[in-house]
C-alpha positions, 0 to 999 in steps of 0.5 A, spaced: 500 500 500 505 504 501 508 504 494 501 505 491 500 511 496 507 514 494 505 513 486 498 517 487 502 523 491 507 523 485 502 523 479 497 527 482 502 532 484 505 532 477 498 533 474 496 539 478 503 542 477 503 541 469 496 541 468 492 545 473 491 551 469 487 547 464 483 542 468 476 544 470 475 547 477 471 541 479 476 536 477 481 540 480 478 540 486 477 532 486 484 531 484 486 536 490 481 532 495 485 525 492 492 528 493 490 530 500 487 523 502 493 520 499 497 524 504 493 522 510 494 515 508 501 516 508 501 518 515 507 523 515 506 528 520 510 533 516 504 533 510 499 535 515 500 543 513 499 541 505 493 536 507 489 542 510 491 547 505 489 542 499 482 540 503 481 547 504 482 549 496 478 543 494 472 546 499 473 553 495 472 550 488 469 543 489 462 540 487 457 541 493 456 533 493 463 532 495 463 537 501 461 533 506 467 528 505 472 534 504 469 536 511 470 530 514 477 529 512 479 536 513 476 535 520 480 529 521 487 532 519 485 538 524 484 533 529 491 529 527 494 536 527 492 537 534 494 531 536 501 532 533 502 539 537 499 536 544 
């Protein structure tokens, strides 16, 4: 699973960097949501600021139907961030 998660992070990051300007806003938001989720699955504390940033960006432009899932994962990211700092 670790290799798949790392590949998902690598491919998603490259796609956002190289094609982010031409991807429609809903698809870009879904891609950011998936990238943030992959970072969460990797469970590296250093990724938490990036995870929170990506989820927040996905909320701003994403499909309204995806917002409950984004809010849930964003809440968990804040919770893990809290635990890290406690």
